[in-house]
N, C-alpha and C positions, 0 to 999 in steps of 0.2 A: 504493500500500499504506499510505502513512504516513497519507492521509486516513482509510482504513479503521479504522486503529488509534486514530487521533484521536476518529472517531466511537464507536467501541467503548469508549473509555475514558470519555466523557462519558453513555454510555447509562446507566451505573448510577445518575447522578443522577435521571435521567428516570424510572428505576424506583422508586428512594428515594420520589420525590414522588409518584409513582401509588399506590405502597402507603400512604404516610402520609395522603394527602388523600382518596384515592379508597376504600380499606378501613379505614384505621384511624380515621378520626374517625367514620363510622358503627358501627364495632364500638366505640368507647368510649362514644358515645350509648346503645347497646344495653345495654350495660353498665350504664349509670345508670340506663336503664329499669327493668332486670332487679333492683338494688339497691332502686330506689324502688317497685316491687312486692312485695318483701319487707317494707316497712315498713308498706305499707298492708294486706298480708295478715296482720298482727298479730304480728309480732315484738316481744320485749320485752327490756329490759336493754341490755347490751352490745351485742348483736346488732343493735337497733334503732338505737343511736347510730353504730355503725360503718357500717350500710348508708346511714343519711343522711347521714354525712360523705362515704363513697364516692359516693353519687349527685350529691351537691352539687359534688364535685370532678371527676366526669366531665362533669357540666353545663356548669360554668366553664371546663373545657378546650375544650369544643366551641364555646362562646360566645366565647371570646379567640380562636381560630382563625378564626372566622366574621369577627369585625370586623377582625382583622389582615387578612385575605383582601380584604374590600371598601377597606379604607383603601390596600393594596397597588395594586388596581385602580385607584383613583381619585386616587392620588398624584400624578399629571401635574396634575390638575385643581386638587386643592389648591394646589400650587406654583403654577401659572400664575394663577389668578384670585383665591386666598386669600393667597397669600404664606406659606402651610405648608409646611415641607419635612419629609416624614415618608418614612423607609423608602429613604433614596437619591434623593429626587427633587431 
């Protein structure tokens, strides 16, 4: 019973990661595309500037997450071969 409860308590971490990386990043990217489309369709004034800023922010978040993911996967290689210790390697 203790093993079951331990596994159940760790399940929320897996569910949270799946929601963030499995659905969250594509949703952020889609929102960025939507904001960029509003800029390209002829928005003007404050609306245009706000949509440009939001689209840039969304794309930056997705790019940072992608780079951190690649570095996380390659952290062992970077530590062994190059002596660069990142993300707890």
